[in-house]
MIDOSE-1310 file (N, C-alpha, C; in nm, 2 decimals, decimal comma, always signed):
residues 196
mfsd	+4,35/+15,04/+8,06/+4,46/+14,94/+8,09/+4,58/+14,95/+7,99; +4,54/+14,98/+7,88/+4,64/+15,00/+7,76/+4,63/+15,12/+7,69; +4,61/+15,21/+7,79/+4,60/+15,39/+7,73/+4,76/+15,42/+7,69; +4,85/+15,37/+7,75/+5,05/+15,42/+7,73/+5,10/+15,31/+7,59
fdfl	+4,97/+15,20/+7,55/+5,05/+15,12/+7,47/+5,02/+15,16/+7,35; +5,12/+15,19/+7,25/+5,05/+15,23/+7,06/+5,04/+15,09/+7,01; +4,91/+15,06/+6,97/+4,88/+14,95/+6,90/+4,96/+14,95/+6,77; +4,99/+15,08/+6,71/+5,05/+15,07/+6,55/+5,15/+14,97/+6,59
lldd	+5,23/+14,97/+6,69/+5,37/+14,84/+6,69/+5,31/+14,71/+6,65; +5,19/+14,70/+6,67/+5,11/+14,54/+6,61/+5,17/+14,52/+6,48; +5,20/+14,66/+6,38/+5,22/+14,64/+6,26/+5,37/+14,63/+6,19; +5,45/+14,61/+6,32/+5,60/+14,63/+6,31/+5,63/+14,50/+6,31
psfk	+5,69/+14,43/+6,19/+5,75/+14,29/+6,20/+5,81/+14,24/+6,29; +5,90/+14,32/+6,36/+6,00/+14,28/+6,49/+5,89/+14,25/+6,60; +5,76/+14,28/+6,65/+5,66/+14,28/+6,72/+5,61/+14,14/+6,72; +5,67/+14,06/+6,80/+5,63/+13,90/+6,78/+5,57/+13,86/+6,87
edsv	+5,52/+13,73/+6,91/+5,49/+13,66/+7,01/+5,52/+13,69/+7,13; +5,66/+13,71/+7,19/+5,71/+13,74/+7,29/+5,66/+13,87/+7,33; +5,65/+13,93/+7,24/+5,62/+14,11/+7,27/+5,47/+14,09/+7,31; +5,38/+14,03/+7,24/+5,25/+14,00/+7,27/+5,22/+13,98/+7,43
reel	+5,32/+13,85/+7,46/+5,32/+13,81/+7,59/+5,36/+13,93/+7,71; +5,47/+13,99/+7,67/+5,53/+14,10/+7,77/+5,44/+14,20/+7,78; +5,41/+14,27/+7,68/+5,36/+14,42/+7,66/+5,19/+14,42/+7,69; +5,14/+14,27/+7,65/+4,99/+14,30/+7,67/+4,93/+14,18/+7,77
ivpl	+4,98/+14,06/+7,76/+4,90/+13,97/+7,83/+4,96/+13,97/+7,99; +5,10/+13,99/+8,00/+5,11/+14,00/+8,16/+5,03/+14,09/+8,20; +5,02/+14,25/+8,18/+4,93/+14,33/+8,24/+4,78/+14,28/+8,26; +4,72/+14,21/+8,12/+4,58/+14,20/+8,16/+4,57/+14,07/+8,26
lkal	+4,68/+13,98/+8,26/+4,67/+13,87/+8,40/+4,69/+13,92/+8,52; +4,76/+14,02/+8,54/+4,79/+14,10/+8,67/+4,65/+14,16/+8,71; +4,58/+14,27/+8,61/+4,47/+14,30/+8,63/+4,36/+14,21/+8,65; +4,36/+14,10/+8,60/+4,25/+13,97/+8,65/+4,27/+13,92/+8,79
gysa	+4,39/+13,92/+8,82/+4,40/+13,89/+8,95/+4,52/+13,76/+8,95; +4,59/+13,75/+8,85/+4,64/+13,65/+8,85/+4,81/+13,68/+8,90; +4,90/+13,57/+8,96/+5,05/+13,62/+8,95/+5,11/+13,47/+8,98; +5,24/+13,46/+9,02/+5,31/+13,33/+9,01/+5,28/+13,27/+9,13
sgpg	+5,20/+13,32/+9,26/+5,16/+13,26/+9,39/+5,01/+13,33/+9,39; +4,99/+13,25/+9,50/+4,86/+13,29/+9,56/+4,72/+13,22/+9,48; +4,61/+13,28/+9,54/+4,49/+13,19/+9,51/+4,46/+13,19/+9,32; +4,52/+13,30/+9,27/+4,52/+13,29/+9,12/+4,65/+13,32/+9,06
kiir	+4,69/+13,15/+9,03/+4,84/+13,17/+8,99/+4,84/+13,13/+8,85; +4,95/+13,18/+8,80/+4,99/+13,16/+8,65/+5,12/+13,05/+8,64; +5,10/+12,94/+8,58/+5,20/+12,84/+8,54/+5,26/+12,87/+8,40; +5,34/+12,90/+8,35/+5,41/+12,95/+8,25/+5,50/+12,82/+8,18
sktl	+5,45/+12,79/+8,05/+5,49/+12,70/+7,98/+5,51/+12,53/+8,03; +5,41/+12,50/+8,08/+5,36/+12,37/+8,16/+5,41/+12,28/+8,04; +5,50/+12,18/+8,08/+5,51/+12,05/+7,97/+5,41/+11,95/+8,00; +5,31/+11,91/+7,90/+5,23/+11,83/+7,89/+5,31/+11,70/+7,80
thpf	+5,27/+11,59/+7,85/+5,30/+11,47/+7,77/+5,17/+11,45/+7,69; +5,19/+11,46/+7,57/+5,07/+11,40/+7,47/+5,02/+11,22/+7,47; +4,92/+11,22/+7,50/+4,88/+11,10/+7,54/+4,82/+10,97/+7,43; +4,84/+11,06/+7,30/+4,78/+10,94/+7,18/+4,89/+10,91/+7,05
vyig	+5,03/+10,92/+7,12/+5,14/+10,91/+7,00/+5,19/+10,77/+6,99; +5,13/+10,68/+6,90/+5,22/+10,54/+6,90/+5,23/+10,53/+6,75; +5,32/+10,49/+6,72/+5,34/+10,44/+6,56/+5,37/+10,30/+6,59; +5,27/+10,23/+6,48/+5,27/+10,09/+6,52/+5,26/+10,04/+6,70
skky	+5,32/+9,95/+6,72/+5,29/+9,91/+6,86/+5,39/+10,00/+6,97; +5,51/+10,11/+6,87/+5,58/+10,16/+6,96/+5,54/+10,31/+7,00; +5,58/+10,32/+7,13/+5,50/+10,46/+7,20/+5,60/+10,60/+7,20; +5,58/+10,73/+7,12/+5,67/+10,77/+7,12/+5,65/+10,90/+7,21
qvsi	+5,75/+10,96/+7,28/+5,71/+11,09/+7,37/+5,70/+11,21/+7,29; +5,58/+11,30/+7,32/+5,56/+11,38/+7,24/+5,52/+11,49/+7,35; +5,57/+11,61/+7,36/+5,56/+11,71/+7,47/+5,47/+11,83/+7,40; +5,41/+11,86/+7,46/+5,32/+11,98/+7,42/+5,32/+12,10/+7,53
ipdy	+5,32/+12,22/+7,50/+5,34/+12,34/+7,61/+5,26/+12,45/+7,56; +5,18/+12,45/+7,66/+5,09/+12,59/+7,69/+5,13/+12,70/+7,73; +5,14/+12,80/+7,68/+5,21/+12,93/+7,72/+5,14/+12,96/+7,88; +5,01/+12,95/+7,88/+5,00/+12,97/+8,03/+4,87/+12,89/+8,05
llia	+4,89/+12,86/+8,18/+4,82/+12,76/+8,27/+4,76/+12,85/+8,38; +4,64/+12,88/+8,39/+4,57/+12,97/+8,50/+4,52/+12,88/+8,61; +4,54/+12,88/+8,72/+4,46/+12,82/+8,85/+4,38/+12,90/+8,93; +4,32/+12,88/+9,01/+4,25/+12,93/+9,08/+4,21/+12,81/+9,22
dekn	+4,26/+12,83/+9,34/+4,26/+12,76/+9,46/+4,31/+12,61/+9,39; +4,42/+12,60/+9,36/+4,47/+12,48/+9,32/+4,42/+12,41/+9,22; +4,29/+12,49/+9,12/+4,22/+12,39/+9,03/+4,29/+12,47/+8,90; +4,31/+12,37/+8,80/+4,30/+12,42/+8,66/+4,18/+12,46/+8,61
cwil	+4,18/+12,61/+8,56/+4,07/+12,68/+8,55/+4,05/+12,69/+8,38; +4,17/+12,76/+8,31/+4,17/+12,79/+8,20/+4,32/+12,79/+8,13; +4,32/+12,82/+7,97/+4,49/+12,83/+7,95/+4,47/+12,92/+7,85; +4,55/+12,99/+7,83/+4,57/+13,11/+7,73/+4,69/+13,10/+7,66
eaka	+4,67/+13,11/+7,53/+4,80/+13,07/+7,41/+4,81/+13,25/+7,37; +4,93/+13,26/+7,38/+4,98/+13,40/+7,28/+5,03/+13,38/+7,15; +4,97/+13,44/+7,05/+5,04/+13,43/+6,91/+5,08/+13,58/+6,86; +5,13/+13,55/+6,76/+5,19/+13,69/+6,71/+5,07/+13,75/+6,63
pgep	+5,08/+13,90/+6,63/+4,98/+13,99/+6,58/+4,93/+13,95/+6,43; +4,98/+13,89/+6,37/+4,95/+13,83/+6,21/+4,87/+13,71/+6,22; +4,88/+13,63/+6,33/+4,82/+13,48/+6,36/+4,68/+13,50/+6,36; +4,58/+13,43/+6,31/+4,44/+13,42/+6,33/+4,42/+13,33/+6,43
ilsg	+4,33/+13,40/+6,52/+4,26/+13,34/+6,66/+4,14/+13,29/+6,66; +4,04/+13,30/+6,56/+3,91/+13,30/+6,57/+3,87/+13,17/+6,50; +3,97/+13,08/+6,46/+3,94/+12,96/+6,40/+4,08/+12,89/+6,34; +4,07/+12,76/+6,32/+4,20/+12,75/+6,26/+4,27/+12,65/+6,37
knte	+4,41/+12,64/+6,30/+4,50/+12,56/+6,39/+4,55/+12,62/+6,52; +4,56/+12,76/+6,51/+4,57/+12,80/+6,68/+4,47/+12,77/+6,76; +4,36/+12,80/+6,71/+4,22/+12,76/+6,82/+4,23/+12,58/+6,86; +4,26/+12,49/+6,76/+4,24/+12,37/+6,77/+4,38/+12,37/+6,91
qafs	+4,49/+12,40/+6,85/+4,59/+12,40/+6,92/+4,54/+12,43/+7,09; +4,51/+12,55/+7,10/+4,42/+12,58/+7,24/+4,33/+12,48/+7,30; +4,26/+12,43/+7,22/+4,13/+12,35/+7,27/+4,24/+12,23/+7,31; +4,30/+12,15/+7,23/+4,36/+12,04/+7,29/+4,47/+12,07/+7,42
yaih	+4,52/+12,19/+7,40/+4,56/+12,20/+7,58/+4,47/+12,20/+7,69; +4,34/+12,26/+7,65/+4,24/+12,30/+7,78/+4,18/+12,12/+7,79; +4,17/+12,06/+7,69/+4,10/+11,91/+7,72/+4,20/+11,79/+7,75; +4,33/+11,87/+7,74/+4,42/+11,75/+7,82/+4,43/+11,69/+7,93
peir	+4,44/+11,54/+7,96/+4,40/+11,49/+8,07/+4,48/+11,55/+8,23; +4,60/+11,62/+8,18/+4,66/+11,70/+8,29/+4,60/+11,85/+8,32; +4,52/+11,88/+8,22/+4,45/+12,00/+8,25/+4,31/+11,99/+8,28; +4,22/+11,95/+8,18/+4,06/+11,95/+8,19/+4,03/+12,09/+8,26
afry	+4,05/+12,18/+8,19/+4,00/+12,27/+8,19/+3,86/+12,33/+8,08; +3,76/+12,36/+8,13/+3,66/+12,41/+8,04/+3,67/+12,56/+7,95; +3,76/+12,63/+7,97/+3,75/+12,74/+7,93/+3,94/+12,76/+7,86; +3,91/+12,83/+7,77/+4,03/+12,88/+7,70/+4,05/+13,02/+7,63
alcn	+4,13/+13,06/+7,58/+4,15/+13,16/+7,52/+4,28/+13,22/+7,44; +4,28/+13,27/+7,36/+4,38/+13,33/+7,27/+4,40/+13,47/+7,24; +4,52/+13,53/+7,24/+4,55/+13,67/+7,24/+4,66/+13,69/+7,13; +4,63/+13,76/+7,04/+4,72/+13,80/+6,93/+4,79/+13,92/+6,95
grql	+4,76/+14,00/+7,06/+4,80/+14,16/+7,06/+4,68/+14,26/+7,02; +4,60/+14,19/+6,90/+4,50/+14,28/+6,82/+4,34/+14,25/+6,93; +4,34/+14,12/+6,96/+4,21/+14,07/+6,99/+4,25/+13,96/+7,12; +4,15/+13,98/+7,20/+4,15/+13,87/+7,30/+4,01/+13,77/+7,25
vifd	+4,03/+13,66/+7,24/+3,93/+13,58/+7,21/+3,90/+13,44/+7,33; +3,80/+13,43/+7,39/+3,78/+13,35/+7,46/+3,66/+13,25/+7,44; +3,71/+13,10/+7,49/+3,61/+13,01/+7,43/+3,57/+12,91/+7,55; +3,47/+12,83/+7,55/+3,42/+12,72/+7,62/+3,44/+12,60/+7,57
vnrt	+3,49/+12,48/+7,61/+3,52/+12,38/+7,55/+3,39/+12,31/+7,48; +3,27/+12,35/+7,56/+3,15/+12,30/+7,52/+3,08/+12,36/+7,39; +3,12/+12,47/+7,36/+3,08/+12,57/+7,26/+3,18/+12,57/+7,11; +3,07/+12,58/+7,02/+3,15/+12,58/+6,87/+3,21/+12,74/+6,86
tpil	+3,13/+12,84/+6,90/+3,17/+12,96/+6,91/+3,21/+13,04/+7,03; +3,31/+13,16/+7,00/+3,36/+13,21/+7,13/+3,24/+13,24/+7,21; +3,31/+13,26/+7,32/+3,20/+13,34/+7,43/+3,23/+13,46/+7,42; +3,34/+13,50/+7,40/+3,36/+13,68/+7,38/+3,46/+13,69/+7,29
vvnm	+3,48/+13,79/+7,20/+3,58/+13,85/+7,10/+3,62/+13,99/+7,14; +3,70/+14,05/+7,15/+3,72/+14,17/+7,20/+3,86/+14,23/+7,18; +3,88/+14,34/+7,10/+3,97/+14,43/+7,06/+4,06/+14,46/+7,16; +4,19/+14,43/+7,18/+4,27/+14,47/+7,32/+4,25/+14,63/+7,31
seid	+4,26/+14,70/+7,22/+4,23/+14,82/+7,24/+4,10/+14,88/+7,31; +4,03/+14,81/+7,33/+3,87/+14,84/+7,37/+3,88/+14,75/+7,49; +3,97/+14,66/+7,57/+3,96/+14,60/+7,64/+3,93/+14,69/+7,78; +3,93/+14,78/+7,82/+3,85/+14,85/+7,93/+3,70/+14,87/+7,92
vhfq	+3,66/+14,88/+7,81/+3,50/+14,87/+7,81/+3,44/+14,74/+7,84; +3,51/+14,63/+7,80/+3,47/+14,51/+7,82/+3,52/+14,44/+7,94; +3,59/+14,50/+8,03/+3,69/+14,42/+8,12/+3,60/+14,38/+8,23; +3,49/+14,44/+8,27/+3,40/+14,36/+8,38/+3,33/+14,26/+8,33
yiqr	+3,30/+14,22/+8,19/+3,26/+14,11/+8,18/+3,39/+13,98/+8,16; +3,49/+14,04/+8,12/+3,60/+13,94/+8,11/+3,61/+13,89/+8,25; +3,67/+14,00/+8,33/+3,65/+13,95/+8,48/+3,56/+13,84/+8,53; +3,40/+13,87/+8,47/+3,31/+13,75/+8,50/+3,32/+13,63/+8,45
llnp	+3,44/+13,63/+8,36/+3,46/+13,49/+8,28/+3,62/+13,45/+8,33; +3,69/+13,53/+8,37/+3,81/+13,50/+8,38/+3,90/+13,49/+8,52; +3,84/+13,59/+8,61/+3,89/+13,63/+8,75/+3,89/+13,48/+8,80; +4,00/+13,45/+8,89/+4,01/+13,34/+9,00/+3,89/+13,32/+9,07
laft	+3,81/+13,45/+9,12/+3,67/+13,41/+9,17/+3,57/+13,38/+9,11; +3,57/+13,42/+8,95/+3,50/+13,34/+8,86/+3,45/+13,19/+8,86; +3,59/+13,13/+8,93/+3,57/+13,00/+8,88/+3,54/+12,93/+9,05; +3,59/+12,98/+9,13/+3,58/+12,96/+9,25/+3,47/+12,99/+9,37
kpni	+3,44/+13,15/+9,32/+3,30/+13,16/+9,37/+3,24/+13,26/+9,27; +3,15/+13,20/+9,17/+3,10/+13,23/+9,10/+2,96/+13,35/+9,12; +2,93/+13,31/+9,26/+2,79/+13,37/+9,30/+2,84/+13,52/+9,33; +2,95/+13,56/+9,34/+3,01/+13,69/+9,37/+2,96/+13,77/+9,26
fdyk	+2,98/+13,72/+9,12/+2,93/+13,80/+9,01/+2,79/+13,78/+8,97; +2,73/+13,71/+9,05/+2,59/+13,69/+9,02/+2,52/+13,80/+9,10; +2,52/+13,92/+9,07/+2,46/+14,03/+9,11/+2,33/+14,03/+9,12; +2,24/+14,12/+9,20/+2,09/+14,13/+9,20/+2,08/+14,23/+9,20
sdfg	+1,93/+14,27/+9,13/+1,91/+14,37/+9,10/+1,92/+14,44/+9,26; +1,92/+14,59/+9,25/+1,92/+14,70/+9,35/+1,75/+14,72/+9,35; +1,69/+14,71/+9,44/+1,54/+14,76/+9,51/+1,54/+14,91/+9,49; +1,62/+14,94/+9,53/+1,63/+15,10/+9,50/+1,62/+15,14/+9,38
lylh	+1,72/+15,12/+9,30/+1,74/+15,15/+9,17/+1,60/+15,14/+9,14; +1,57/+15,02/+9,12/+1,41/+15,01/+9,04/+1,30/+15,10/+9,10; +1,32/+15,13/+9,19/+1,21/+15,24/+9,26/+1,24/+15,36/+9,20; +1,36/+15,42/+9,18/+1,40/+15,54/+9,14/+1,38/+15,54/+8,99
klgf	+1,40/+15,46/+8,90/+1,34/+15,42/+8,76/+1,19/+15,44/+8,76; +1,12/+15,36/+8,84/+0,96/+15,39/+8,83/+0,92/+15,52/+8,85; +1,01/+15,61/+8,89/+0,97/+15,76/+8,92/+0,93/+15,79/+9,07; +0,97/+15,71/+9,17/+0,95/+15,76/+9,30/+1,05/+15,84/+9,35
qtes	+1,02/+15,95/+9,42/+1,10/+16,07/+9,47/+1,18/+16,02/+9,58; +1,28/+16,08/+9,56/+1,42/+16,04/+9,68/+1,35/+16,09/+9,82; +1,24/+16,17/+9,81/+1,20/+16,25/+9,92/+1,11/+16,14/+10,01; +1,06/+16,07/+9,90/+0,91/+15,99/+9,95/+0,97/+15,89/+10,07
lhqf	+0,93/+15,85/+10,17/+0,96/+15,73/+10,28/+0,88/+15,64/+10,24; +0,96/+15,50/+10,22/+0,92/+15,39/+10,19/+0,93/+15,32/+10,29; +0,87/+15,24/+10,34/+0,85/+15,15/+10,46/+0,80/+15,02/+10,42; +0,93/+14,93/+10,49/+0,92/+14,79/+10,46/+0,87/+14,73/+10,63
lpif	+0,77/+14,64/+10,60/+0,74/+14,58/+10,74/+0,81/+14,49/+10,78; +0,84/+14,47/+10,90/+0,93/+14,36/+10,97/+0,83/+14,24/+10,96; +0,87/+14,14/+10,94/+0,84/+14,00/+10,93/+0,89/+13,92/+11,05; +0,79/+13,88/+11,14/+0,84/+13,80/+11,24/+0,89/+13,65/+11,22
mpli	+1,00/+13,61/+11,22/+0,97/+13,46/+11,21/+0,98/+13,39/+11,34; +0,91/+13,33/+11,39/+0,94/+13,26/+11,53/+1,02/+13,11/+11,50; +1,04/+13,06/+11,38/+1,08/+12,93/+11,41/+1,09/+12,88/+11,28; +1,27/+12,85/+11,26/+1,30/+12,78/+11,13/+1,32/+12,65/+11,15
tklt	+1,29/+12,55/+11,07/+1,33/+12,40/+11,11/+1,34/+12,33/+10,97; +1,43/+12,26/+10,94/+1,48/+12,18/+10,82/+1,40/+12,04/+10,89; +1,28/+12,01/+10,73/+1,26/+11,88/+10,72/+1,33/+11,78/+10,66; +1,36/+11,66/+10,69/+1,44/+11,57/+10,61/+1,32/+11,45/+10,60
């Protein structure tokens, strides 16, 4: 996916968060099946009102803004926060920030991720450790698993990714020759009913 990208650019001080968004996150989201419209939708910089800000009895308006809110079939599914290459994304204030966006009453997503150009880290709101930590330079190796976690269909039709074992492959691995004839007896089912 990023074979044409020079990862040495991440060491350049002028390569900041906005560059991570444009050069790495945008292609990743497109490859995962997200765009500005359609069943896998990207909402950029959605303004959220923080629900807990009071000083004394006076309520103060404080807005928080996640970088990307990812929606599948009109349902908020996960958020993605972009960070500069030097920012830590495994723990600390950045992960706490992303978690606060994911659990916000207007979002209520159970998955969130951070990317600093060097790594993509995927979290579940119900776990203390990341689900996946992958170097962006090695994303192709892990892309199938990333799709199982973040593709729009992973949220709307997760059974699509619940592949069943191929019986023919199992027979091959057990040493059966391809020239051998394998027959499966048909079973006649005269009646199917539902008992309530």
